[in-house]
C-alpha positions as CSV (number, residue, x, y, z in Angstrom):
1,M,83.1,71.2,102.6
2,K,86.3,70.9,100.6
3,E,84.6,72.6,97.6
4,Y,83.7,75.6,99.8
5,I,87.3,75.9,101.0
6,V,88.5,75.8,97.4
7,Q,85.9,78.3,96.4
8,F,86.6,80.7,99.2
9,K,90.4,80.2,99.4
10,P,91.3,83.7,98.3
11,F,89.1,85.2,101.0
12,L,90.3,82.7,103.6
13,V,94.0,83.4,102.8
14,F,93.3,87.2,103.0
15,L,91.5,86.8,106.3
16,T,94.2,84.5,107.8
17,K,97.1,86.8,106.7
18,F,95.2,89.9,108.0
19,L,94.3,88.4,111.4
20,L,97.7,86.9,112.0
21,S,99.6,90.0,111.1
22,Y,97.2,92.2,113.1
23,L,97.5,90.0,116.1
24,V,101.3,89.7,116.0
25,M,101.8,93.5,115.6
26,T,99.2,94.3,118.3
27,L,100.9,91.9,120.7
28,M,104.3,93.4,119.9
29,Y,102.9,96.9,120.5
30,Q,101.2,95.9,123.7
31,S,104.5,94.5,124.9
32,Y,106.2,97.7,124.1
33,L,103.6,99.7,126.0
34,K,104.1,97.6,129.1
35,Q,107.5,99.2,129.6
36,F,105.8,102.4,130.6
37,D,104.1,102.8,134.0
38,E,100.7,104.6,133.6
39,K,100.4,104.9,137.4
40,K,103.6,107.1,137.2
41,F,102.1,109.0,134.3
42,E,104.8,107.8,131.9
43,V,104.2,108.5,128.3
44,D,105.6,106.1,125.7
45,H,108.3,107.4,123.3
46,I,106.2,107.2,120.2
47,T,103.5,109.4,121.7
48,Q,106.1,111.8,122.9
49,I,107.6,112.0,119.4
50,V,104.1,112.7,118.0
51,A,103.5,115.4,120.7
52,N,106.8,117.1,119.8
53,Q,106.2,117.0,116.1
54,S,102.6,118.3,116.6
55,K,104.0,121.2,118.7
56,T,106.6,121.9,116.0
57,T,103.9,121.9,113.3
58,L,101.8,124.3,115.5
59,S,104.8,126.5,116.0
60,I,104.7,127.3,112.2
61,F,101.4,129.2,113.0
62,D,102.1,130.4,116.6
63,D,105.4,130.9,118.4
64,N,103.6,130.3,121.7
65,S,102.9,126.7,121.0
66,Y,104.5,124.3,123.4
67,I,104.0,121.0,125.2
68,M,104.3,120.0,128.9
69,P,104.0,116.7,130.7
70,N,100.6,116.1,132.3
71,L,101.1,115.5,136.0
72,K,97.7,113.9,136.5
73,E,97.7,111.3,133.7
74,A,99.9,109.6,131.1
75,S,99.6,112.2,128.5
76,V,101.3,115.3,127.1
77,K,99.6,118.7,127.3
78,L,99.6,120.7,124.0
79,Y,99.3,124.5,124.2
80,Y,98.4,126.8,121.3
81,H,98.4,130.6,121.8
82,D,99.5,129.9,125.4
83,K,96.2,128.0,126.0
84,W,96.0,124.3,126.8
85,V,93.9,122.9,123.9
86,A,94.6,119.2,123.9
87,R,96.1,116.3,125.6
88,I,98.0,113.8,123.6
89,I,97.5,110.2,124.9
90,E,98.8,106.9,123.6
91,G,95.8,106.5,121.3
92,C,96.7,109.8,119.5
93,N,100.0,108.4,118.1
94,A,98.2,106.4,115.3
95,V,100.1,103.2,115.9
96,S,96.9,101.2,116.0
97,V,95.9,102.8,112.7
98,I,99.3,102.0,111.3
99,I,99.0,98.4,112.5
100,L,95.6,98.2,110.7
101,F,97.1,99.7,107.5
102,I,100.1,97.3,107.5
103,S,97.9,94.2,108.2
104,F,95.7,95.0,105.2
105,I,98.7,95.5,102.9
106,I,100.2,92.2,104.1
107,A,96.8,90.5,103.6
108,F,96.8,91.8,100.0
109,S,100.5,91.4,99.6
110,G,102.2,91.7,96.3
111,R,105.8,91.3,95.4
112,L,108.0,91.4,98.6
113,K,109.9,94.5,97.5
114,H,106.8,96.4,96.5
115,T,105.1,95.4,99.7
116,L,107.9,96.5,101.9
117,V,108.4,99.8,100.1
118,F,104.7,100.6,100.1
119,I,104.4,99.7,103.8
120,S,107.4,102.0,104.6
121,I,106.1,104.9,102.5
122,G,102.6,104.4,103.8
123,V,103.6,104.4,107.4
124,L,105.5,107.7,106.9
125,I,102.4,109.2,105.1
126,V,100.0,108.1,107.9
127,H,102.4,109.4,110.5
128,F,102.8,112.7,108.7
129,F,99.1,113.2,108.3
130,N,98.4,112.2,111.9
131,V,100.8,114.9,113.1
132,L,99.1,117.4,110.7
133,R,95.7,116.1,111.9
134,I,96.6,116.8,115.6
135,A,97.9,120.3,114.8
136,L,94.8,121.2,112.7
137,L,92.6,119.8,115.4
138,C,94.3,121.9,118.1
139,M,93.9,125.0,115.9
140,A,90.2,124.2,115.2
141,I,89.5,123.5,118.9
142,F,91.2,126.8,119.8
143,H,89.1,128.8,117.3
144,F,85.8,126.7,117.6
145,P,85.7,125.3,121.1
146,K,82.0,124.6,121.1
147,Y,82.6,122.1,118.2
148,E,85.4,120.2,120.0
149,N,83.3,117.0,120.3
150,V,82.4,116.7,116.6
151,L,85.9,117.8,115.5
152,H,87.6,115.2,117.7
153,S,85.1,112.4,117.4
154,V,84.0,112.7,113.8
155,I,85.8,115.1,111.4
156,F,89.4,114.3,112.3
157,P,89.0,110.5,112.6
158,L,87.5,110.6,109.1
159,F,90.6,112.5,108.0
160,I,93.1,109.9,109.2
161,Y,91.0,106.9,108.2
162,G,90.4,108.5,104.8
163,I,94.1,108.7,104.2
164,V,94.5,105.0,105.1
165,F,91.6,104.0,102.9
166,L,93.1,106.0,100.0
167,L,96.4,104.2,100.5
168,W,94.6,100.8,100.5
169,V,92.8,101.6,97.3
170,I,96.1,102.6,95.6
171,W,97.7,99.4,96.9
172,V,95.0,97.0,95.8
173,N,94.6,98.7,92.3
174,K,98.3,99.2,91.5
175,F,100.6,96.9,93.5
176,S,98.8,93.9,95.0
177,T,98.7,90.5,93.4
178,Y,95.0,91.3,92.8
179,A,95.7,94.4,90.7
180,K,94.8,94.2,87.1
181,K,97.8,93.6,84.9
182,S,98.0,95.8,81.9
183,V,98.4,93.9,78.6
């Protein structure tokens, strides 16, 4: 048994670091969300920020883009060309995606400074592309409403997860302790 532990130590270290960091950050996030009463349709601050930034991004293309609180559920209504095209809920804020991203970087951690800088820049990149994703999704739904399901369920999740995957590849190949060192 000991030889298997030694043989698979890198994988076990990766798995432990990933699961622990994912669990800790998820519990912290869930604790944060408990501050908001869904029964009173309260939207958390991060989701509200994402809604505001998505509206601002849409305003580049249309002056009649705006947001309003949803009085029937904990979400923000997003309007484009004066038409309600989307509701932004807690799951749209990409925090769960960011937690996944950070956990992977921690699991493949490199030097502390590189790790912290890459996490900070990566979080900003994921957030930026998530806001852009929401804005583009709203425009696509407005212009192609019959494709709403495939746009929301397939195309745009691939977009955000593709960004995260690209960041992971860059991290592993350039900065992690597993990256090949040039001679």
